mmCIF file as gemmi writes it, N, C-alpha and C atoms, coordinates in Angstrom:
data_model
loop_
_atom_site.group_PDB
_atom_site.id
_atom_site.type_symbol
_atom_site.label_atom_id
_atom_site.label_alt_id
_atom_site.label_comp_id
_atom_site.label_asym_id
_atom_site.label_entity_id
_atom_site.label_seq_id
_atom_site.pdbx_PDB_ins_code
_atom_site.Cartn_x
_atom_site.Cartn_y
_atom_site.Cartn_z
_atom_site.occupancy
_atom_site.B_iso_or_equiv
_atom_site.pdbx_formal_charge
_atom_site.auth_seq_id
_atom_site.auth_asym_id
_atom_site.pdbx_PDB_model_num
ATOM 1 N N . MET Axp A 1 ? 43.774 6.557 2.487 1 0 ? 1 A 1
ATOM 2 C CA . MET Axp A 1 ? 43.527 7.199 3.76 1 0 ? 1 A 1
ATOM 3 C C . MET Axp A 1 ? 42.024 7.261 4.066 1 0 ? 1 A 1
ATOM 4 N N . SER Axp A 2 ? 41.195 7.601 3.066 1 0 ? 2 A 1
ATOM 5 C CA . SER Axp A 2 ? 39.754 7.711 3.31 1 0 ? 2 A 1
ATOM 6 C C . SER Axp A 2 ? 39.136 6.352 3.614 1 0 ? 2 A 1
ATOM 7 N N . PHE Axp A 3 ? 39.714 5.278 3.059 1 0 ? 3 A 1
ATOM 8 C CA . PHE Axp A 3 ? 39.219 3.941 3.347 1 0 ? 3 A 1
ATOM 9 C C . PHE Axp A 3 ? 39.347 3.636 4.834 1 0 ? 3 A 1
ATOM 10 N N . TYR Axp A 4 ? 40.492 3.939 5.405 1 0 ? 4 A 1
ATOM 11 C CA . TYR Axp A 4 ? 40.722 3.68 6.827 1 0 ? 4 A 1
ATOM 12 C C . TYR Axp A 4 ? 39.831 4.554 7.699 1 0 ? 4 A 1
ATOM 13 N N . LEU Axp A 5 ? 39.585 5.777 7.256 1 0 ? 5 A 1
ATOM 14 C CA . LEU Axp A 5 ? 38.698 6.674 8.004 1 0 ? 5 A 1
ATOM 15 C C . LEU Axp A 5 ? 37.276 6.128 7.993 1 0 ? 5 A 1
ATOM 16 N N . THR Axp A 6 ? 36.82 5.624 6.852 1 0 ? 6 A 1
ATOM 17 C CA . THR Axp A 6 ? 35.481 5.05 6.748 1 0 ? 6 A 1
ATOM 18 C C . THR Axp A 6 ? 35.348 3.818 7.636 1 0 ? 6 A 1
ATOM 19 N N . VAL Axp A 7 ? 36.352 2.96 7.625 1 0 ? 7 A 1
ATOM 20 C CA . VAL Axp A 7 ? 36.322 1.757 8.458 1 0 ? 7 A 1
ATOM 21 C C . VAL Axp A 7 ? 36.292 2.137 9.933 1 0 ? 7 A 1
ATOM 22 N N . ALA Axp A 8 ? 37.045 3.144 10.324 1 0 ? 8 A 1
ATOM 23 C CA . ALA Axp A 8 ? 37.077 3.579 11.724 1 0 ? 8 A 1
ATOM 24 C C . ALA Axp A 8 ? 35.732 4.149 12.144 1 0 ? 8 A 1
ATOM 25 N N . ILE Axp A 9 ? 35.099 4.917 11.277 1 0 ? 9 A 1
ATOM 26 C CA . ILE Axp A 9 ? 33.782 5.498 11.604 1 0 ? 9 A 1
ATOM 27 C C . ILE Axp A 9 ? 32.744 4.402 11.74 1 0 ? 9 A 1
ATOM 28 N N . LEU Axp A 10 ? 32.759 3.439 10.809 1 0 ? 10 A 1
ATOM 29 C CA . LEU Axp A 10 ? 31.795 2.338 10.884 1 0 ? 10 A 1
ATOM 30 C C . LEU Axp A 10 ? 32.011 1.483 12.118 1 0 ? 10 A 1
ATOM 31 N N . ALA Axp A 11 ? 33.243 1.322 12.533 1 0 ? 11 A 1
ATOM 32 C CA . ALA Axp A 11 ? 33.542 0.52 13.72 1 0 ? 11 A 1
ATOM 33 C C . ALA Axp A 11 ? 33.052 1.209 14.988 1 0 ? 11 A 1
ATOM 34 N N . LEU Axp A 12 ? 33.058 2.53 15 1 0 ? 12 A 1
ATOM 35 C CA . LEU Axp A 12 ? 32.633 3.27 16.177 1 0 ? 12 A 1
ATOM 36 C C . LEU Axp A 12 ? 31.127 3.539 16.214 1 0 ? 12 A 1
ATOM 37 N N . ALA Axp A 13 ? 30.459 3.361 15.081 1 0 ? 13 A 1
ATOM 38 C CA . ALA Axp A 13 ? 29.017 3.633 15.023 1 0 ? 13 A 1
ATOM 39 C C . ALA Axp A 13 ? 28.268 2.58 15.826 1 0 ? 13 A 1
ATOM 40 N N . PRO Axp A 14 ? 27.262 2.986 16.585 1 0 ? 14 A 1
ATOM 41 C CA . PRO Axp A 14 ? 26.483 2.01 17.352 1 0 ? 14 A 1
ATOM 42 C C . PRO Axp A 14 ? 25.65 1.141 16.418 1 0 ? 14 A 1
ATOM 43 N N . VAL Axp A 15 ? 25.558 -0.132 16.75 1 0 ? 15 A 1
ATOM 44 C CA . VAL Axp A 15 ? 24.799 -1.074 15.94 1 0 ? 15 A 1
ATOM 45 C C . VAL Axp A 15 ? 23.473 -1.326 16.632 1 0 ? 15 A 1
ATOM 46 N N . GLN Axp A 16 ? 22.39 -1.145 15.863 1 0 ? 16 A 1
ATOM 47 C CA . GLN Axp A 16 ? 21.059 -1.385 16.41 1 0 ? 16 A 1
ATOM 48 C C . GLN Axp A 16 ? 20.52 -2.639 15.75 1 0 ? 16 A 1
ATOM 49 N N . THR Axp A 17 ? 20.278 -3.681 16.535 1 0 ? 17 A 1
ATOM 50 C CA . THR Axp A 17 ? 19.867 -4.965 15.969 1 0 ? 17 A 1
ATOM 51 C C . THR Axp A 17 ? 18.364 -5.063 15.802 1 0 ? 17 A 1
ATOM 52 N N . THR Axp A 18 ? 17.581 -4.399 16.619 1 0 ? 18 A 1
ATOM 53 C CA . THR Axp A 18 ? 16.127 -4.45 16.497 1 0 ? 18 A 1
ATOM 54 C C . THR Axp A 18 ? 15.582 -3.038 16.405 1 0 ? 18 A 1
ATOM 55 N N . ALA Axp A 19 ? 14.465 -2.926 15.734 1 0 ? 19 A 1
ATOM 56 C CA . ALA Axp A 19 ? 13.815 -1.624 15.61 1 0 ? 19 A 1
ATOM 57 C C . ALA Axp A 19 ? 13.136 -1.293 16.929 1 0 ? 19 A 1
ATOM 58 N N . PRO Axp A 20 ? 13.222 -0.057 17.37 1 0 ? 20 A 1
ATOM 59 C CA . PRO Axp A 20 ? 12.544 0.298 18.612 1 0 ? 20 A 1
ATOM 60 C C . PRO Axp A 20 ? 11.034 0.258 18.426 1 0 ? 20 A 1
ATOM 61 N N . ALA Axp A 21 ? 10.362 -0.302 19.379 1 0 ? 21 A 1
ATOM 62 C CA . ALA Axp A 21 ? 8.903 -0.386 19.314 1 0 ? 21 A 1
ATOM 63 C C . ALA Axp A 21 ? 8.303 0.956 19.701 1 0 ? 21 A 1
ATOM 64 N N . ALA Axp A 22 ? 7.364 1.405 18.899 1 0 ? 22 A 1
ATOM 65 C CA . ALA Axp A 22 ? 6.684 2.668 19.198 1 0 ? 22 A 1
ATOM 66 C C . ALA Axp A 22 ? 5.735 2.423 20.366 1 0 ? 22 A 1
ATOM 67 N N . PRO Axp A 23 ? 5.824 3.239 21.407 1 0 ? 23 A 1
ATOM 68 C CA . PRO Axp A 23 ? 4.988 2.984 22.59 1 0 ? 23 A 1
ATOM 69 C C . PRO Axp A 23 ? 3.499 3.169 22.324 1 0 ? 23 A 1
ATOM 70 N N . ASN Axp A 24 ? 3.141 4.08 21.449 1 0 ? 24 A 1
ATOM 71 C CA . ASN Axp A 24 ? 1.731 4.351 21.172 1 0 ? 24 A 1
ATOM 72 C C . ASN Axp A 24 ? 1.397 4.076 19.711 1 0 ? 24 A 1
ATOM 73 N N . ALA Axp A 25 ? 1.875 2.95 19.183 1 0 ? 25 A 1
ATOM 74 C CA . ALA Axp A 25 ? 1.622 2.605 17.784 1 0 ? 25 A 1
ATOM 75 C C . ALA Axp A 25 ? 0.145 2.271 17.605 1 0 ? 25 A 1
ATOM 76 N N . PRO Axp A 26 ? -0.466 2.791 16.532 1 0 ? 26 A 1
ATOM 77 C CA . PRO Axp A 26 ? -1.885 2.489 16.307 1 0 ? 26 A 1
ATOM 78 C C . PRO Axp A 26 ? -2.059 1.033 15.891 1 0 ? 26 A 1
ATOM 79 N N . PRO Axp A 27 ? -3.218 0.447 16.145 1 0 ? 27 A 1
ATOM 80 C CA . PRO Axp A 27 ? -3.469 -0.929 15.708 1 0 ? 27 A 1
ATOM 81 C C . PRO Axp A 27 ? -3.362 -1.023 14.186 1 0 ? 27 A 1
ATOM 82 N N . ALA Axp A 28 ? -3.187 -2.229 13.681 1 0 ? 28 A 1
ATOM 83 C CA . ALA Axp A 28 ? -2.989 -2.427 12.243 1 0 ? 28 A 1
ATOM 84 C C . ALA Axp A 28 ? -4.149 -1.874 11.421 1 0 ? 28 A 1
ATOM 85 N N . ALA Axp A 29 ? -5.386 -1.978 11.912 1 0 ? 29 A 1
ATOM 86 C CA . ALA Axp A 29 ? -6.542 -1.5 11.16 1 0 ? 29 A 1
ATOM 87 C C . ALA Axp A 29 ? -6.572 0.028 11.08 1 0 ? 29 A 1
ATOM 88 N N . ASP Axp A 30 ? -5.944 0.724 12.027 1 0 ? 30 A 1
ATOM 89 C CA . ASP Axp A 30 ? -5.953 2.182 12.032 1 0 ? 30 A 1
ATOM 90 C C . ASP Axp A 30 ? -4.735 2.783 11.339 1 0 ? 30 A 1
ATOM 91 N N . ARG Axp A 31 ? -3.816 1.937 10.9 1 0 ? 31 A 1
ATOM 92 C CA . ARG Axp A 31 ? -2.608 2.425 10.237 1 0 ? 31 A 1
ATOM 93 C C . ARG Axp A 31 ? -2.964 2.988 8.87 1 0 ? 31 A 1
ATOM 94 N N . ARG Axp A 32 ? -2.381 4.141 8.508 1 0 ? 32 A 1
ATOM 95 C CA . ARG Axp A 32 ? -2.663 4.782 7.225 1 0 ? 32 A 1
ATOM 96 C C . ARG Axp A 32 ? -1.772 4.177 6.147 1 0 ? 32 A 1
ATOM 97 N N . ILE Axp A 33 ? -2.382 3.889 4.999 1 0 ? 33 A 1
ATOM 98 C CA . ILE Axp A 33 ? -1.671 3.338 3.854 1 0 ? 33 A 1
ATOM 99 C C . ILE Axp A 33 ? -1.942 4.257 2.674 1 0 ? 33 A 1
ATOM 100 N N . CYS Axp A 34 ? -0.877 4.702 2.013 1 0 ? 34 A 1
ATOM 101 C CA . CYS Axp A 34 ? -1.018 5.583 0.85 1 0 ? 34 A 1
ATOM 102 C C . CYS Axp A 34 ? -0.712 4.794 -0.411 1 0 ? 34 A 1
ATOM 103 N N . LYS Axp A 35 ? -1.561 4.981 -1.419 1 0 ? 35 A 1
ATOM 104 C CA . LYS Axp A 35 ? -1.377 4.316 -2.714 1 0 ? 35 A 1
ATOM 105 C C . LYS Axp A 35 ? -1.433 5.365 -3.807 1 0 ? 35 A 1
ATOM 106 N N . ARG Axp A 36 ? -0.645 5.153 -4.846 1 0 ? 36 A 1
ATOM 107 C CA . ARG Axp A 36 ? -0.659 6.035 -6.017 1 0 ? 36 A 1
ATOM 108 C C . ARG Axp A 36 ? -1.405 5.326 -7.14 1 0 ? 36 A 1
ATOM 109 N N . THR Axp A 37 ? -2.367 6.025 -7.733 1 0 ? 37 A 1
ATOM 110 C CA . THR Axp A 37 ? -3.133 5.469 -8.834 1 0 ? 37 A 1
ATOM 111 C C . THR Axp A 37 ? -3.033 6.395 -10.029 1 0 ? 37 A 1
ATOM 112 N N . ALA Axp A 38 ? -3.089 5.814 -11.213 1 0 ? 38 A 1
ATOM 113 C CA . ALA Axp A 38 ? -3.012 6.607 -12.447 1 0 ? 38 A 1
ATOM 114 C C . ALA Axp A 38 ? -4.356 7.293 -12.686 1 0 ? 38 A 1
ATOM 115 N N . GLU Axp A 39 ? -4.295 8.545 -13.109 1 0 ? 39 A 1
ATOM 116 C CA . GLU Axp A 39 ? -5.507 9.273 -13.484 1 0 ? 39 A 1
ATOM 117 C C . GLU Axp A 39 ? -6.035 8.703 -14.793 1 0 ? 39 A 1
ATOM 118 N N . THR Axp A 40 ? -7.33 8.55 -14.91 1 0 ? 40 A 1
ATOM 119 C CA . THR Axp A 40 ? -7.92 8.055 -16.132 1 0 ? 40 A 1
ATOM 120 C C . THR Axp A 40 ? -7.685 9.057 -17.257 1 0 ? 40 A 1
ATOM 121 N N . GLY Axp A 41 ? -7.18 8.567 -18.382 1 0 ? 41 A 1
ATOM 122 C CA . GLY Axp A 41 ? -6.936 9.425 -19.535 1 0 ? 41 A 1
ATOM 123 C C . GLY Axp A 41 ? -5.574 10.077 -19.548 1 0 ? 41 A 1
ATOM 124 N N . SER Axp A 42 ? -4.723 9.782 -18.578 1 0 ? 42 A 1
ATOM 125 C CA . SER Axp A 42 ? -3.396 10.368 -18.539 1 0 ? 42 A 1
ATOM 126 C C . SER Axp A 42 ? -2.346 9.268 -18.437 1 0 ? 42 A 1
ATOM 127 N N . LEU Axp A 43 ? -1.246 9.464 -19.14 1 0 ? 43 A 1
ATOM 128 C CA . LEU Axp A 43 ? -0.158 8.494 -19.065 1 0 ? 43 A 1
ATOM 129 C C . LEU Axp A 43 ? 0.811 8.825 -17.943 1 0 ? 43 A 1
ATOM 130 N N . VAL Axp A 44 ? 0.772 10.059 -17.461 1 0 ? 44 A 1
ATOM 131 C CA . VAL Axp A 44 ? 1.772 10.519 -16.513 1 0 ? 44 A 1
ATOM 132 C C . VAL Axp A 44 ? 1.184 10.891 -15.154 1 0 ? 44 A 1
ATOM 133 N N . LYS Axp A 45 ? 0.05 11.521 -15.146 1 0 ? 45 A 1
ATOM 134 C CA . LYS Axp A 45 ? -0.522 12.062 -13.916 1 0 ? 45 A 1
ATOM 135 C C . LYS Axp A 45 ? -0.935 10.954 -12.953 1 0 ? 45 A 1
ATOM 136 N N . ARG Axp A 46 ? -0.535 11.101 -11.708 1 0 ? 46 A 1
ATOM 137 C CA . ARG Axp A 46 ? -0.858 10.132 -10.656 1 0 ? 46 A 1
ATOM 138 C C . ARG Axp A 46 ? -1.592 10.843 -9.52 1 0 ? 46 A 1
ATOM 139 N N . ARG Axp A 47 ? -2.406 10.088 -8.817 1 0 ? 47 A 1
ATOM 140 C CA . ARG Axp A 47 ? -3.123 10.615 -7.666 1 0 ? 47 A 1
ATOM 141 C C . ARG Axp A 47 ? -2.747 9.788 -6.448 1 0 ? 47 A 1
ATOM 142 N N . LYS Axp A 48 ? -2.522 10.445 -5.339 1 0 ? 48 A 1
ATOM 143 C CA . LYS Axp A 48 ? -2.153 9.759 -4.1 1 0 ? 48 A 1
ATOM 144 C C . LYS Axp A 48 ? -3.366 9.737 -3.184 1 0 ? 48 A 1
ATOM 145 N N . GLU Axp A 49 ? -3.725 8.536 -2.73 1 0 ? 49 A 1
ATOM 146 C CA . GLU Axp A 49 ? -4.849 8.371 -1.808 1 0 ? 49 A 1
ATOM 147 C C . GLU Axp A 49 ? -4.343 7.725 -0.532 1 0 ? 49 A 1
ATOM 148 N N . CYS Axp A 50 ? -4.65 8.334 0.586 1 0 ? 50 A 1
ATOM 149 C CA . CYS Axp A 50 ? -4.269 7.793 1.892 1 0 ? 50 A 1
ATOM 150 C C . CYS Axp A 50 ? -5.533 7.432 2.665 1 0 ? 50 A 1
ATOM 151 N N . ARG Axp A 51 ? -5.61 6.186 3.087 1 0 ? 51 A 1
ATOM 152 C CA . ARG Axp A 51 ? -6.747 5.692 3.866 1 0 ? 51 A 1
ATOM 153 C C . ARG Axp A 51 ? -6.229 4.684 4.889 1 0 ? 51 A 1
ATOM 154 N N . THR Axp A 52 ? -7.081 4.331 5.822 1 0 ? 52 A 1
ATOM 155 C CA . THR Axp A 52 ? -6.687 3.312 6.795 1 0 ? 52 A 1
ATOM 156 C C . THR Axp A 52 ? -6.81 1.936 6.144 1 0 ? 52 A 1
ATOM 157 N N . LYS Axp A 53 ? -6.18 0.944 6.76 1 0 ? 53 A 1
ATOM 158 C CA . LYS Axp A 53 ? -6.251 -0.419 6.229 1 0 ? 53 A 1
ATOM 159 C C . LYS Axp A 53 ? -7.696 -0.893 6.197 1 0 ? 53 A 1
ATOM 160 N N . ALA Axp A 54 ? -8.477 -0.559 7.198 1 0 ? 54 A 1
ATOM 161 C CA . ALA Axp A 54 ? -9.881 -0.965 7.233 1 0 ? 54 A 1
ATOM 162 C C . ALA Axp A 54 ? -10.653 -0.358 6.057 1 0 ? 54 A 1
ATOM 163 N N . GLU Axp A 55 ? -10.366 0.896 5.728 1 0 ? 55 A 1
ATOM 164 C CA . GLU Axp A 55 ? -11.038 1.54 4.598 1 0 ? 55 A 1
ATOM 165 C C . GLU Axp A 55 ? -10.65 0.882 3.276 1 0 ? 55 A 1
ATOM 166 N N . TRP Axp A 56 ? -9.346 0.568 3.085 1 0 ? 56 A 1
ATOM 167 C CA . TRP Axp A 56 ? -8.908 -0.108 1.856 1 0 ? 56 A 1
ATOM 168 C C . TRP Axp A 56 ? -9.568 -1.484 1.754 1 0 ? 56 A 1
ATOM 169 N N . ASP Axp A 57 ? -9.693 -2.196 2.872 1 0 ? 57 A 1
ATOM 170 C CA . ASP Axp A 57 ? -10.338 -3.509 2.86 1 0 ? 57 A 1
ATOM 171 C C . ASP Axp A 57 ? -11.809 -3.39 2.468 1 0 ? 57 A 1
ATOM 172 N N . LEU Axp A 58 ? -12.483 -2.362 2.959 1 0 ? 58 A 1
ATOM 173 C CA . LEU Axp A 58 ? -13.886 -2.133 2.625 1 0 ? 58 A 1
ATOM 174 C C . LEU Axp A 58 ? -14.039 -1.826 1.134 1 0 ? 58 A 1
ATOM 175 N N . ILE Axp A 59 ? -13.156 -1.019 0.576 1 0 ? 59 A 1
ATOM 176 C CA . ILE Axp A 59 ? -13.197 -0.688 -0.85 1 0 ? 59 A 1
ATOM 177 C C . ILE Axp A 59 ? -12.975 -1.942 -1.693 1 0 ? 59 A 1
ATOM 178 N N . ALA Axp A 60 ? -12.012 -2.772 -1.308 1 0 ? 60 A 1
ATOM 179 C CA . ALA Axp A 60 ? -11.732 -4.007 -2.042 1 0 ? 60 A 1
ATOM 180 C C . ALA Axp A 60 ? -12.918 -4.968 -1.978 1 0 ? 60 A 1
ATOM 181 N N . SER Axp A 61 ? -13.546 -5.06 -0.82 1 0 ? 61 A 1
ATOM 182 C CA . SER Axp A 61 ? -14.7 -5.935 -0.663 1 0 ? 61 A 1
ATOM 183 C C . SER Axp A 61 ? -15.859 -5.469 -1.549 1 0 ? 61 A 1
ATOM 184 N N . ALA Axp A 62 ? -16.105 -4.166 -1.576 1 0 ? 62 A 1
ATOM 185 C CA . ALA Axp A 62 ? -17.179 -3.626 -2.418 1 0 ? 62 A 1
ATOM 186 C C . ALA Axp A 62 ? -16.891 -3.873 -3.896 1 0 ? 62 A 1
ATOM 187 N N . ALA Axp A 63 ? -15.637 -3.745 -4.308 1 0 ? 63 A 1
ATOM 188 C CA . ALA Axp A 63 ? -15.268 -3.989 -5.708 1 0 ? 63 A 1
ATOM 189 C C . ALA Axp A 63 ? -15.484 -5.451 -6.078 1 0 ? 63 A 1
ATOM 190 N N . ARG Axp A 64 ? -15.116 -6.361 -5.156 1 0 ? 64 A 1
ATOM 191 C CA . ARG Axp A 64 ? -15.344 -7.787 -5.423 1 0 ? 64 A 1
ATOM 192 C C . ARG Axp A 64 ? -16.836 -8.091 -5.556 1 0 ? 64 A 1
ATOM 193 N N . GLU Axp A 65 ? -17.645 -7.514 -4.667 1 0 ? 65 A 1
ATOM 194 C CA . GLU Axp A 65 ? -19.085 -7.746 -4.715 1 0 ? 65 A 1
ATOM 195 C C . GLU Axp A 65 ? -19.688 -7.199 -6.005 1 0 ? 65 A 1
ATOM 196 N N . ASN Axp A 66 ? -19.259 -6.012 -6.431 1 0 ? 66 A 1
ATOM 197 C CA . ASN Axp A 66 ? -19.769 -5.431 -7.676 1 0 ? 66 A 1
ATOM 198 C C . ASN Axp A 66 ? -19.379 -6.286 -8.872 1 0 ? 66 A 1
ATOM 199 N N . GLY Axp A 67 ? -18.156 -6.765 -8.896 1 0 ? 67 A 1
ATOM 200 C CA . GLY Axp A 67 ? -17.715 -7.624 -9.99 1 0 ? 67 A 1
ATOM 201 C C . GLY Axp A 67 ? -18.49 -8.925 -10.036 1 0 ? 67 A 1
ATOM 202 N N . GLN Axp A 68 ? -18.696 -9.537 -8.883 1 0 ? 68 A 1
ATOM 203 C CA . GLN Axp A 68 ? -19.454 -10.779 -8.83 1 0 ? 68 A 1
ATOM 204 C C . GLN Axp A 68 ? -20.901 -10.545 -9.233 1 0 ? 68 A 1
ATOM 205 N N . ASP Axp A 69 ? -21.473 -9.409 -8.837 1 0 ? 69 A 1
ATOM 206 C CA . ASP Axp A 69 ? -22.844 -9.064 -9.211 1 0 ? 69 A 1
ATOM 207 C C . ASP Axp A 69 ? -22.971 -8.922 -10.729 1 0 ? 69 A 1
ATOM 208 N N . MET Axp A 70 ? -21.988 -8.296 -11.379 1 0 ? 70 A 1
ATOM 209 C CA . MET Axp A 70 ? -22.022 -8.16 -12.835 1 0 ? 70 A 1
ATOM 210 C C . MET Axp A 70 ? -21.964 -9.522 -13.517 1 0 ? 70 A 1
ATOM 211 N N . VAL Axp A 71 ? -21.113 -10.402 -13.006 1 0 ? 71 A 1
ATOM 212 C CA . VAL Axp A 71 ? -21.012 -11.738 -13.583 1 0 ? 71 A 1
ATOM 213 C C . VAL Axp A 71 ? -22.324 -12.486 -13.403 1 0 ? 71 A 1
ATOM 214 N N . ASP Axp A 72 ? -22.913 -12.402 -12.219 1 0 ? 72 A 1
ATOM 215 C CA . ASP Axp A 72 ? -24.166 -13.1 -11.943 1 0 ? 72 A 1
ATOM 216 C C . ASP Axp A 72 ? -25.303 -12.588 -12.82 1 0 ? 72 A 1
ATOM 217 N N . ARG Axp A 73 ? -25.393 -11.27 -13.01 1 0 ? 73 A 1
ATOM 218 C CA . ARG Axp A 73 ? -26.477 -10.687 -13.823 1 0 ? 73 A 1
ATOM 219 C C . ARG Axp A 73 ? -26.326 -11.055 -15.296 1 0 ? 73 A 1
ATOM 220 N N . ASN Axp A 74 ? -25.089 -11.184 -15.769 1 0 ? 74 A 1
ATOM 221 C CA . ASN Axp A 74 ? -24.869 -11.415 -17.187 1 0 ? 74 A 1
ATOM 222 C C . ASN Axp A 74 ? -24.641 -12.873 -17.541 1 0 ? 74 A 1
ATOM 223 N N . SER Axp A 75 ? -24.655 -13.752 -16.579 1 0 ? 75 A 1
ATOM 224 C CA . SER Axp A 75 ? -24.461 -15.152 -16.9 1 0 ? 75 A 1
ATOM 225 C C . SER Axp A 75 ? -25.739 -15.69 -17.565 1 0 ? 75 A 1
ATOM 226 N N . GLY Axp A 76 ? -25.535 -16.497 -18.588 1 0 ? 76 A 1
ATOM 227 C CA . GLY Axp A 76 ? -26.684 -17.054 -19.289 1 0 ? 76 A 1
ATOM 228 C C . GLY Axp A 76 ? -27.124 -16.2 -20.46 1 0 ? 76 A 1
ATOM 229 N N . ARG Axp A 77 ? -26.624 -14.992 -20.59 1 0 ? 77 A 1
ATOM 230 C CA . ARG Axp A 77 ? -26.987 -14.149 -21.73 1 0 ? 77 A 1
ATOM 231 C C . ARG Axp A 77 ? -25.852 -14.176 -22.736 1 0 ? 77 A 1
ATOM 232 N N . PRO Axp A 78 ? -26.15 -14.447 -23.988 1 0 ? 78 A 1
ATOM 233 C CA . PRO Axp A 78 ? -25.085 -14.414 -24.993 1 0 ? 78 A 1
ATOM 234 C C . PRO Axp A 78 ? -24.589 -12.981 -25.205 1 0 ? 78 A 1
ATOM 235 N N . SER Axp A 79 ? -23.295 -12.826 -25.399 1 0 ? 79 A 1
ATOM 236 C CA . SER Axp A 79 ? -22.763 -11.479 -25.611 1 0 ? 79 A 1
ATOM 237 C C . SER Axp A 79 ? -23.069 -11.01 -27.015 1 0 ? 79 A 1
ATOM 238 N N . GLY Axp A 80 ? -23.231 -9.693 -27.167 1 0 ? 80 A 1
ATOM 239 C CA . GLY Axp A 80 ? -23.485 -9.1 -28.472 1 0 ? 80 A 1
ATOM 240 C C . GLY Axp A 80 ? -24.949 -9.056 -28.845 1 0 ? 80 A 1
ATOM 241 N N . MET Axp A 81 ? -25.823 -9.449 -27.955 1 0 ? 81 A 1
ATOM 242 C CA . MET Axp A 81 ? -27.257 -9.402 -28.285 1 0 ? 81 A 1
ATOM 243 C C . MET Axp A 81 ? -27.941 -8.344 -27.492 1 0 ? 81 A 1
C-alpha cells in the first residue's frame, strides 16, 4: 500500500527541469567560498575560512610567488651547508 502511495505522490509532485536564476546574483568574483583547513598541531580541529573568489585567487597567487622566490633564492646552493 505504501508503495502505491509513494508512486502517487511522486507523480503529482511538480518537476523542475532548470534551476531558477537568482535575479540579483553576485558576479563570480564576489561569490563567497568557504574552505575548511586543519589547525596546525591538531588531528581533529578544523577552521572554516570564508572569502570571496577574488581573495582566494590573491592568496593562491601570493603563495605561488613565495614558493618560486624560495626556489630561486636557494637554487645553486648545495643543501646541508
